[in-house]
C-alpha positions in Angstrom: -20.3 15.7 -17.6 -22.5 18.5 -16.0 -23.0 19.8 -19.8 -24.4 16.3 -20.6 -26.7 16.3 -17.8 -28.0 19.9 -18.5 -28.5 18.9 -21.9 -30.6 15.8 -21.1 -32.7 17.9 -18.7 -33.2 20.8 -21.3 -34.6 18.0 -23.9 -36.6 16.5 -21.3 -38.1 19.5 -20.2 -38.8 20.6 -23.5 -40.6 17.2 -24.4 -42.9 17.7 -21.3 -43.5 21.5 -21.9 -47.0 20.7 -23.4 -48.7 20.1 -20.0 -45.8 20.4 -17.2 -48.6 19.4 -14.5 -49.4 16.1 -15.8 -45.6 15.4 -17.2 -43.7 16.3 -13.8 -43.1 12.7 -12.7 -42.1 11.9 -16.4 -39.6 15.1 -15.9 -38.7 13.9 -12.7 -38.0 10.5 -13.6 -35.8 11.6 -16.7 -33.9 13.7 -14.6 -33.2 10.7 -12.2 -32.2 8.5 -15.1 -29.9 11.3 -16.4 -28.1 11.6 -13.3 -27.4 7.8 -12.8 -26.2 7.7 -16.4 -24.0 10.6 -15.5 -22.9 8.8 -12.2 -22.0 5.6 -14.4 -20.1 7.3 -16.7 -18.0 9.4 -14.3 -17.4 6.1 -12.3 -16.4 4.6 -15.7 -13.8 7.2 -16.1 -12.2 6.8 -12.8 -12.1 3.2 -12.9 -10.4 3.6 -16.2 -7.9 6.5 -15.1 -7.2 5.0 -11.7 -4.3 2.4 -12.7 -2.4 5.6 -14.3 -2.9 7.7 -11.7 -1.9 5.3 -9.1 1.1 4.7 -11.1 1.7 8.4 -11.2 1.4 8.9 -7.4 3.8 6.0 -6.7 6.4 7.4 -8.9 6.1 10.5 -7.0 6.2 8.7 -3.6 9.2 7.0 -4.6 11.0 10.0 -5.7 9.9 11.9 -2.5 11.4 8.9 -0.5 14.6 9.0 -2.7 15.0 12.8 -1.8 14.5 12.1 2.0 11.0 14.0 1.8 9.2 11.2 3.7 6.0 13.2 4.8 5.5 13.8 0.8 6.3 10.4 -0.2 3.6 9.2 2.6 1.1 11.5 1.2 1.7 10.1 -2.3 1.5 6.5 -1.3 -2.0 7.3 0.5 -2.8 8.4 -2.8 -2.1 5.1 -4.5 -3.7 3.4 -1.6 -6.8 5.2 -2.1 -6.9 4.4 -5.6 -5.8 0.7 -5.4 -6.2 -0.6 -1.6 -4.5 -3.9 -2.8 -1.1 -2.2 -4.0 1.5 -3.9 -2.0 4.4 -1.7 -3.1 2.6 1.3 -1.9 2.4 -0.1 1.6 5.7 -1.3 1.5 7.3 1.8 0.7 5.2 3.6 2.9 6.2 1.3 5.5 9.7 2.5 4.8 9.0 6.0 4.7 7.1 5.8 8.2 10.2 4.0 9.5 12.7 6.7 8.4 10.5 9.2 10.5 10.7 6.9 13.4 6.9 6.1 13.3 7.8 2.4 14.3 3.8 1.4 14.8 2.6 2.7 11.5 6.0 0.9 10.1 4.7 -2.2 11.5 1.0 -1.7 10.4 1.9 -1.3 6.8 4.2 -4.2 6.7 1.4 -6.1 8.5 -0.8 -5.1 5.4 1.7 -6.4 2.8 1.9 -9.5 4.6 -1.7 -10.0 4.5 -1.9 -9.2 0.9 1.1 -11.5 0.0 2.0 -13.8 2.6 5.1 -14.9 0.6 6.8 -11.3 0.6 10.0 -12.3 2.3 11.4 -8.7 2.6 8.1 -7.8 4.3 8.9 -10.1 7.2 12.2 -9.1 7.1 11.6 -5.4 7.4 8.7 -6.0 10.0 11.4 -8.0 11.7 14.0 -5.3 11.7 11.3 -2.8 12.9 10.8 -4.8 16.1 14.4 -5.3 16.6 14.8 -1.4 16.8 12.2 -1.6 19.3 13.6 -4.0 21.5 11.4 -6.9 20.6 14.1 -9.3 20.0 11.7 -12.5 19.9 9.3 -11.1 17.7 12.1 -9.8 15.2 13.4 -13.4 15.3 10.1 -14.8 14.4 9.6 -12.6 11.6 13.3 -13.4 10.4 12.3 -17.2 10.6 9.5 -16.4 8.3 11.8 -14.8 5.9 14.3 -17.7 6.0 11.6 -20.0 5.4 10.5 -18.1 2.4 14.1 -17.5 1.0 16.9 -20.0 2.9 19.6 -18.7 0.8 19.5 -15.0 1.7 22.5 -14.3 4.1 21.1 -10.9 5.4 18.3 -12.7 7.0 20.5 -15.2 8.8 22.8 -12.3 10.0 20.0 -10.1 11.4 18.6 -12.9 13.3 22.0 -13.8 14.5 22.0 -10.3 16.1 18.5 -10.7 17.6 19.7 -14.0 19.1 22.9 -12.6 20.6 20.6 -9.7 22.1 18.8 -12.2 24.0 22.1 -14.1 25.2 21.4 -17.0 22.8 25.1 -17.2 21.5 25.1 -20.7 20.2 22.1 -19.8 18.1 23.6 -16.6 16.9 27.0 -18.3 16.3 25.3 -20.8 14.0 23.3 -18.0 12.1 26.3 -16.0 11.9 28.4 -19.0 10.4 25.1 -19.9 7.8 25.1 -16.0 7.0 29.0 -16.4 6.1 28.9 -19.6 4.3 26.0 -18.1 2.2 27.8 -14.6 1.2 31.7 -13.9 2.6 30.7 -10.1 3.2 29.0 -11.7 6.6 32.1 -13.4 7.7 
C-alpha cells in the first residue's frame, strides 16, 4: 500500500517537474487523491478480511474458554467484537468467561447486549437469570426465567431454575409447581 502511494507521488512529481512553482497545487492535489485511494483500498481490504479474522479470533476464544484460560478467551472475544460489534455469540461466550472469573456485572452486561441484539435468545435470559440468582437477586432471576420460558416453554431446565429462585423467596407453592412442570418435561428433574 505504501509502495503504491510512493509510486503515485513520484509519477505526479515527475509530471510537474517542468515548473514546480506553478504546479505545486496540482502536486498536492494529486498526493491527496492518491492518499484517498490508498485509504479506500485499505478499508476495502479490512472489510473483506474482517469476517475471516473474526472467525479466527472467535475460535481461539472458544478454545481458550474450553481450556479454562478465561482472560485469554475474553481478549479474543474483544477482538471479535471490535471487528463485528453485532456478533452475538462473542458477547454470549465472553459473558460465560466473565462469569467464570466471578465478574458478574460484566457477565450481565454481555447478556444484556445479546438480548439487545437478539431478543429471542432464551439462553441469554436464562444465563443472565442464573447470574442474578448467584448475586442473590432472586426476583430479577425469576423475571429472566419467565422470559426464557415464554420463548421456550418446553425446556425443563428453565422451570427447575425458576423453582429454585421461588424457593429462595419462600414462594413454595410456585416452586413446587415449577418443579412438577420440570419433572413432567424431563425426568432427570424429578
